[in-house]
N, C-alpha and C positions, 0 to 999 in steps of 0.2 A: 119418133124413137120411144121405145118402151122404157118403163121405169128401171127394169133390170139392166138395160143397156146403158142407162145413165149412171148406174152405180160405179164407183171407182173399182178398178180391178182388185185392189187390196181388200175391199169389203167383200167381194165375191169369194176371194180366197179365204178370208177369215171366217165367213159364214159356213163355207164348205168344211173347213178344218174343224170348227167347233161342233158341227153336226155329225162328223164321221170319226173323230178322234177324241181321246181323253188325254189331257195334259196334266202333268204333275212334276214335282221337283224332288231331288234327293237331298240328303243332309248337306252335301257339299255345294248345293246350289245349281247343279246341272238339271236342265229341263228336258223331260222325256215326253214322247208321244206314244200312245197306244191306240191302234184301231179298235173301235168299239167291239167288245166281245172277244178280242184276241189278246193273249198274254204277252206277246213279244213287244218290248219297248225299244224305241230308237231315239237317241239324242237328237234334238232338232238342229244342232249346229254341226254334227259330224259330217265330214266329207269323205269318210273312209269307203273302202271297196265293199264293205258288208252292207251298204245301203243306209242312207240317212233319211230322216223324216222329210227333208226338203225334196229329195228324189221321189219318195213315196207320195208326197203331195202332188208333185207334177204329174206323175203317172195317173193318180186317181182323178185329178181334174180333167185330164185328156180323155180317159176312158169313159168318164161319166158325161161327156159332151160339153164341158165348160170351155174347152179350147186350150191353147197354149199361152202362157203369160210370161212377160219379160221378167228379168232378174230384179228390177227395181220394185215391182209390185210384190213379188215373193218376199223380198227382204223386208219391206215395210210391214207386210202381214205377219211374218215370223217375228219381227221385233215386238209387235204388239202382243202376239201370243206368248212370247217369252216373258214379257213384263207382267202379263196377267197371271201366268202360271206361278210366278214367284210368291203369290199369295195363296196358292193351293196347298192342300195337305202334303206333308212330306212322306214319301214312301221309298223304301230301298229297292234297288234292282239286283238281280242275282244271276250268276252264271252257273248253269248246270244243276246245282243243288240249292234248295231254298226251304226255309221253315214255313209251315202253313198254319191254319187254324186248328184248334182242338188237338194239339200234340202231333199233328201230321207233318210229314216232310214230302217234298216234291223233287222229282228227277226230270229234268228237261230232256226229251228225246231228240231235240234239234229238228223237229219236223216243221214244214211250212204251215201245216194246219194247226199247230200249237198243241197237239196232243202230248200229254205228259203222264208220268206215273205218280200217283198219290199213294204214299206209304203211310198207313194209319195203324193204330194199335191192334186192330183186328184183321188186317190183311192189306192188300194193295189192289189198285185198280187203275185203268187207263182212262183218262178224261182230260178235258180242257179246263185249266184252272180259271177261276174268277179273277179278272184283272185287279180287283180290289185286294185279293189275297196274295197273288204272286205276279211279279213282273220279271220276265226273262230278258236278259241282255245277251245278244248274240254277237260274236266276233268271228274272224276268219278261223279261229281255233275251235269253234263249236261245231263238231261233226254230228252227223245224224246217226241215231241208234235205231235198231229194228224194234218192232213191237215185241215185248217180252212174251214168252210162251207161258201158258197157264198149265197147272197140274203136271209139273215135270218130275215130281217125286225125288227131287234132289240129284237127278242123274246129270244135270248140266255141269255141276262142280266136278263130278267124276270125269266127265269128258274133258274139262279144262285141265285137270291135273294130269291126265294121260298125255296131253300135248306138251306140258311143261316138263322140265328136267330137274325138278326139285330133289334135293339130296335125300330127304327123309320126310316122315309124316309130320314131324314137328315144324319143319319149314313150311310144309303145305298148310298147316293150321294157321301159321302166322300170316301167310299170304291171303287166306280167306278172311281172317280178322281184319286185315288192312282194307280189303275190298268193301267189307261191311262198314268200316269206319269212313270210307270215302263217300258213302251215301248219307252221312250225317252232316248237316251244315254247321253244327256247333261243337263237334268233337275233334280236337286236334289229334292227329295221328302221326306216329313217327314215320320217317322217310325210309322206305325199303331200300336197302343197298344190295343189289344182286351181285354176288361174287361167285367165283369158281374158276377152274382152269380154262385156258384158251380152248375155244370150241365147245364150251358147255351150253351155248345158246342163251347167254345172258341178255343180249339185245332182243332176241326173238321172244323170250319170256317176258321181258319188260314191255314190249309192244302189246303182247296179249293182255297183260294186266291193265295197261292204260286203255286199250281199245274197248274193254268191257264197260268202262265208264265214259269214254270220250268218243267212241265210234270208230269205224274202220278207217276214216281219213286221218286220224291222229297218228303221230309218229314221234320218235325220239329226237332230241336236239343236242347239238354240241353245247358245252357249257359256255355261257356268255363270258366276255373278257372282264366285265366289271359288275359291280353291284347294281348300278342303275339299269343296265340292260337286262339283268336277271329279274329285277322287280317288274320291269315292263312286260317281260314274257309271262311272268306269273300272273299279273293283273288281267291278262287277256284270255285266260282259260281257267279250268278248274284243277286238273292234274298236270303238273309240270314234270317231264321225264328227261333227265340229262344222261347222255350216253358216254361211255368210255372215259370216265374221269380218271386222271392219272396224278393230279396234284390239286390241292386246295390251299389257296392263300388264306391267311387269318381273316381278311376282310370277307372273302366268299364264305368261309366257314361261319362267321358271325351272321351273315345275311341269310344263310340256310337255316340257322337256328331261329331267326326271326320269322321266316316263312312258315316253319312248322308250328310254332306256338303263337304267332301273331304279333304284328307290330304296325306302326303307322309311318308313312313316308311323307315328308313335307318339302316342297320345292317351290321356287318362285314361279308364279304364273307368267306365261309368255306375254310379251308386250306390256308388262306392268312393272312398276318399281316396288309397290307396297303390298300387292295381293299375293296370295299363296294358293297352291293346290294341295289338298290332302288326299292321300290314298291309304286305306287300311287293307291289310291283306293277312289271311291265314289260309293257306291252301295245301292240299296234299302234294308231296314232293316224292319223286322216285329217282334213284341213282343206279348206275351200273359201272363196273370197273373191276379190274383184277386187283389193283392195289392203289389207294389214293395217298399213300405215304403216311405221314404222321396225322393221326386223328386227334383233334382237340377234345378234351373231356366234355365240354358243354355240348358239342355236336354229337359225341358218342351216345349221350343220354337220349338223343332224339333220333337215333338211327335204328333200323330194324333189319339186321343182316339176314338175307335169304340166300343160302348156298345152293348152287346148281352143280350137276355133274354131267360129264360128257355122255351123250346118248349112244346107245349101242347100234342103233339103226338110223341112218341119215335119210331125210326126205327133201324133196325139192321145195323151194319157196312157194311156187305156184300151187303145188298139191297141199302144202300145209295151210296156207291162208285160205284156199278154197274150202277146206274142211272147217276151219275156224269160223269163216263167215257163215257157213251153213248152220253151225251149232250155236252161234252167238245168241239168238233168241232164247234157246234153251238154257244157256249159261246164265243169261240175265234173269230169266224167270226163276231159276233155282236160287240165285243170289238174293233176289227179292223175297222169296219164300223164307230163306234162312234169316234174312234181316228182320223180318216181322217176328219170327220165332225168338230170335235173340233179344230183341227189344222188349218182348213180353216176359222175359225170364228175369227173376230176381237173383242177385248175387251180391256178396259183400264187396265193398270197394277196397282194394289194396292201398295201404297208406304208406308203403315204403318205397314206391317207385315214382320217378319224376313225372312220367307221362301217366298220371293216375286215371285219366279218362279212358285211355286205350287199355290200360291194365284192367279196368272195370269191364270194358267190352270183352276182353279175353276171358275174364271170369264168367261173364254171361254166356259166352260161346261154349265154354266148358260145361256149364250147367245145362245147356240146351243140347249138347252133342257129345260130351266127354272126349273132346279133341285133345285136351292137354295143352291148350294154347298159352295159358298163363305161365306154366312151368317152362315152356319153350321160350317165352319172352324173357323170363328171368335168366335162363341159360344164355340167351343171345346177348343180353347186357353184360353178363359175366365174361363172355368171350371178348366183347368190345373193351372191357376194362383191361384185359390182358393185352389187347392191341395198343391201347393208350400207354400202358406201362412199358411195353417193348419199344415204343417210339419216344419215350421221355426219360433221358438219363437222370434228370433230377428226381423223378419219381422212383426210379430204381435205387438211387443212392439213399433216399429217405427210407425206403423199405429195408435196405441193408442196415442202416443205422438202427431202425426200430426193432430189428431182429435181436439186438442186444439189450433191449429194454425189458426188464422184468414185467410180467403181466400185472396190471394194476398200478404200476409206478408212473409218476408224472415227472417230466423233465421240462423245466422252464428256462429259457434263455432269451436274450434280446435277438432281434433279427440279424444284427451284425455278428453276434456270437454263433448263431445257427449257420450263417453263411460260412464263417471260418471253419466250423466243425464239419459241415458237409463237403466243403471244398477239400479239406485235408483228407477226408475219407475217400473222395473220388480220386484224387491224385495219387494217394498211397505212398509207399516207400520209394517206388520208382519215379515219383514226381512226373507222371504223365501229363501232357498238356490238357488244359481245359477245353471242352468242346465249344463250338460256336453256339452262342445263345445262352451260355451259362450265366446265371445272375452275377452281376458285378457289384451290387450294393444290397444292403439289407432291405431297402424298400422294394427293389425288384424281386428279391427272394420272397418277401411276404406276399406280393401280388401273384407270383407263380404258385405258391403253396395254396392260395385261395382258389386258384383255377383247378388244381389237381386234388383238392380236398375230398370231393366225392369218391374219386378213384382210390385214394388212400383209405378212406373209411370202409370201402368195400373189401379191402384187404386187412382189416382189423387194426388200422392205425388212425387215431383221432388227432386232428390238429385244431387248436383253438387259439384265440387271441384274447389278451386281457391287459390290465394295467394295475400296477402297484401305485403306492403314493408318489413315487418319483419317476417311474419309467414304464414303458410298454413292454410286453413280453409275448413270446409264442410258446405255447404249451403242446407237447407231444405225449400221447398216452397210448398204451396197449391195454384195452379193457380186459379184465379177468374173465376167462371163459366161464359160462354157466356150468353148474354141477350137472351130472348126468340125470338126476331126478328132476331138476328144474327144466332141463331140455325136454324130458318126457312129458312134463306138465304143460308144456306149451302147445301140445297137439291134442 
């Protein structure tokens, strides 16, 4: 019997694995494997339908003539590999978009050969990334993108906008700005909310925007029933598109805010009492619907309304998607060309908007193309403030009360006194009943005012909190408008 035949099976598997794969761990302790020279990483313990490293190892051993090994030998070899990998260098894994070296970013095309797009300060190119630079994580939601076309002269975006039913040029500029933002791994982008009358093609338009980034196999989803399912769906892909929203609970609204600007979720690890699993997420989000009811102010600051109109000519689904699939390489190539141009353009960072990174991107887009995206973004936020006020009776009552305050005057009262004042103003002489959800205590009123404070400020009403030597107070002010010559000096 030869020496190779005397070796235990686990040693054969371990030697083969170390010769053909690179092993590393992420910050949360998950161990991944990468085939030498290939950027796609697979967790060694995953048993999912997207393929685990265990399955990859079995196939490789069989095809390379080592035979088939039993489960015990594989488990022992993988246990040793996992233990050894815990001392290796920590490296993150990415889905679809990743930062690279020297200021570059990468876009995963979802191809089996690992070819990706490298976007760098002077252009973009198609190549296979160095595994030391980028590790791609693939899931069932990772669709394949076509190879982008070169030298498109920007016609791809014109072809895209011709297929969509955006209401005006301002909406088109915001849609393009959002697509550029989706190609940046570190820039939080607001969530587009596609609205319009019934039959305006909101779902079709949303699919087109998503498939530019996620491939033709991606689709819209129904809104999950709870926050945990929403986070699970977000973690498995890059762009999450939720269709036909008709109502948002406070918990779902807060969860969407966290998805847009980033947060961390911690839960108990399975089959343990003291260990936890951490998951960080900040992903692009897209929503469609005719009306989602009351929009909370914090979510409104993170939305990007894109209004569509009904098309004059209807087309069949088969005809529409056949054309879209044919021009997708051109659209993607044009988008990449514009992304490089925008990133190379200098522009001042607006300091008055919540989503400052996206506002800066809009300013860069305007400097590169004169689209007017930043003005369109400001106008869209102003419209959302109107929607928030229309759905919040307390905000309406505060604005009604503030209308009687002289410009520059300050009114200070305790929270209980403000509650009594605003309640009396709402009920009026006819003593109409208070609506459901009206504040019942001064503390509840104070918390509600803090939530709608940005909306009130956008309408010229400043609310602040302070303390005297004996008590706390809430102050309401209408600033004095600037003189005409001062306004002229601002520009």
